[in-house]
Wavefront OBJ file of the C-alpha trace (Angstrom):
o trace
v 0.000 0.000 0.000
v 1.258 3.496 -0.840
v 0.414 6.639 1.082
v 0.772 10.124 -0.405
v 3.204 12.459 1.340
v 2.662 16.070 0.317
v 5.581 18.463 0.710
v 5.577 22.173 -0.191
v 8.874 23.204 -1.812
v 10.388 26.015 -3.866
v 9.542 25.832 -7.556
v 13.112 25.133 -8.725
v 13.445 22.322 -6.173
v 10.159 20.860 -7.428
v 11.364 20.828 -11.035
v 14.747 19.420 -10.022
v 13.249 16.526 -8.023
v 10.572 15.788 -10.653
v 13.069 15.656 -13.539
v 15.653 13.723 -11.528
v 13.429 11.164 -9.770
v 10.003 11.371 -11.369
v 8.548 10.997 -14.817
v 8.975 14.691 -15.589
v 5.289 15.170 -16.392
v 3.644 15.315 -12.950
v 4.747 16.345 -9.483
v 3.830 12.897 -8.146
v 6.796 10.603 -7.521
v 6.728 6.934 -6.654
v 9.367 6.267 -4.005
v 10.989 3.000 -2.944
v 12.256 2.555 0.591
v 15.905 1.729 -0.147
v 16.608 4.887 -2.177
v 17.771 8.395 -1.328
v 14.229 9.818 -1.274
v 12.868 6.754 0.513
v 15.468 7.086 3.261
v 14.779 10.819 3.610
v 11.049 10.199 3.950
v 11.488 7.325 6.403
v 13.521 9.644 8.639
v 10.889 12.397 8.459
v 7.678 10.344 8.830
v 6.484 9.353 12.291
v 3.862 6.835 13.350
v 0.637 8.443 14.447
v -1.843 5.666 15.386
v -4.533 8.118 16.467
v -4.180 10.284 13.335
v -4.811 13.415 15.354
v -3.254 15.718 12.778
v -5.435 17.652 10.387
v -4.356 18.085 6.787
v -4.698 21.104 4.561
v -3.411 21.026 1.010
v -0.591 23.588 0.773
v -0.661 26.292 -1.868
v 2.170 26.837 -4.310
v 4.595 24.265 -5.696
v 4.369 20.851 -4.038
v 5.814 17.399 -4.379
v 3.658 14.342 -3.801
v 5.643 11.270 -2.850
v 3.896 7.897 -3.055
v 5.555 6.180 -0.094
v 5.190 2.411 0.412
v 4.195 1.354 3.910
v 2.432 -1.437 5.750
v 0.476 0.995 7.873
v -1.453 4.090 6.890
v -0.916 5.796 10.239
v 2.067 7.951 9.333
v 2.273 11.710 9.497
v 4.814 14.371 8.662
v 5.237 16.782 11.604
v 5.831 20.457 10.856
v 9.383 20.462 12.230
v 10.213 17.513 9.966
v 8.715 19.320 6.963
v 11.285 22.099 7.386
v 14.115 19.569 7.786
v 13.018 17.701 4.663
v 12.801 20.952 2.676
v 16.315 21.894 3.797
v 17.648 18.436 2.899
v 16.170 18.637 -0.608
v 17.593 22.144 -1.037
v 21.018 20.879 0.071
v 20.699 17.962 -2.378
v 19.914 20.441 -5.171
v 22.949 22.562 -4.271
v 25.280 19.551 -4.060
v 24.097 18.231 -7.412
v 24.481 21.669 -9.009
v 28.012 22.040 -7.620
v 29.047 18.563 -8.768
v 27.653 19.088 -12.262
v 29.134 22.559 -12.710
v 32.528 21.512 -11.371
v 32.798 18.611 -13.820
v 31.434 20.565 -16.772
v 33.653 23.545 -15.950
v 36.821 21.471 -15.803
v 35.903 19.813 -19.114
v 34.964 22.988 -21.013
v 36.373 25.869 -18.974
v 33.096 27.801 -19.025
v 31.322 28.205 -15.686
v 28.227 30.071 -16.820
v 27.653 27.662 -19.707
v 27.781 24.802 -17.186
v 25.217 26.498 -14.928
v 22.882 27.192 -17.865
v 23.202 23.587 -19.059
v 22.286 22.291 -15.587
v 19.210 24.533 -15.452
v 18.242 23.476 -18.981
v 18.559 19.768 -18.169
v 16.291 20.150 -15.148
v 13.858 22.469 -17.010
v 14.325 25.319 -14.540
v 13.567 28.692 -16.102
v 14.635 32.191 -15.017
v 11.379 32.821 -13.151
v 12.207 30.038 -10.699
v 15.983 30.425 -10.412
v 18.196 32.707 -12.469
v 21.483 31.524 -13.905
v 23.269 34.237 -11.911
v 21.826 32.968 -8.643
v 22.766 29.379 -9.486
v 26.262 30.531 -10.466
v 26.600 32.286 -7.089
v 25.911 28.959 -5.364
v 28.852 27.435 -7.241
v 31.049 30.527 -6.740
v 30.458 30.500 -2.975
v 31.401 26.826 -2.866
v 34.576 27.446 -4.891
v 35.663 30.393 -2.724
v 35.063 28.326 0.427
v 37.180 25.488 -0.995
v 39.917 27.948 -2.000
v 40.045 29.336 1.547
v 40.325 25.783 2.888
v 43.089 24.908 0.415
v 45.015 28.055 1.331
v 44.653 27.329 5.031
v 45.830 23.733 4.572
v 48.719 24.872 2.370
v 49.893 27.357 4.989
v 49.626 24.724 7.703
v 51.416 21.994 5.684
v 54.166 24.165 4.218
v 54.746 25.936 7.497
v 54.488 29.459 6.248
v 55.656 32.083 8.674
v 54.369 35.635 8.739
v 57.196 38.156 8.675
v 56.979 41.915 8.853
v 58.453 43.334 5.633
v 57.486 46.981 5.965
v 55.056 49.563 7.223
v 52.682 51.945 5.526
v 52.261 55.579 6.418
v 49.054 54.917 8.353
v 50.883 52.515 10.689
v 49.488 49.400 8.996
v 51.822 46.434 8.957
v 52.520 44.509 5.751
v 53.089 40.768 6.089
v 54.803 38.451 3.690
v 54.345 34.701 3.714
v 57.481 32.667 3.290
l 1 2 3 4 5 6 7 8 9 10 11 12 13 14 15 16 17 18 19 20 21 22 23 24 25 26 27 28 29 30 31 32 33 34 35 36 37 38 39 40 41 42 43 44 45 46 47 48 49 50 51 52 53 54 55 56 57 58 59 60 61 62 63 64 65 66 67 68 69 70 71 72 73 74 75 76 77 78 79 80 81 82 83 84 85 86 87 88 89 90 91 92 93 94 95 96 97 98 99 100 101 102 103 104 105 106 107 108 109 110 111 112 113 114 115 116 117 118 119 120 121 122 123 124 125 126 127 128 129 130 131 132 133 134 135 136 137 138 139 140 141 142 143 144 145 146 147 148 149 150 151 152 153 154 155 156 157 158 159 160 161 162 163 164 165 166 167 168 169 170 171 172 173 174 175 176
């Protein structure tokens, strides 16, 4: 038996999940238990034998997961809805970063890689602009560069040395 699990999401997340895991034509996705989405849902759903929760269909973009279960007494608490939305957003970001990194290293064009990712997942500019998606990748790259620099300084054993002073009493450091 399958139960429907309704989850409100951002429109670009909806299109990403539908094109990646669904048929691409509807926002209803059949989920198996031993998959990424199945594991995410099994962590978020809780048994509710009394079914005391009331349900109102959310407005805006939604995903409907058909989740297999032996019991129909499962509910999705509000605090788990937020966690599930954040997990799907993080999954979108990780997939975008992985795709753009590979495409960028193959072609050398970052923006072309971002636009190709959005095209593959049928996300238009109304839902997520290419500039915004590129900023996700840029922030990731700058974070990784800071980590690489920090590790390099730690491994190489760079030492800060004073090499001069400016007129406004600022100190200039050189890394050796």
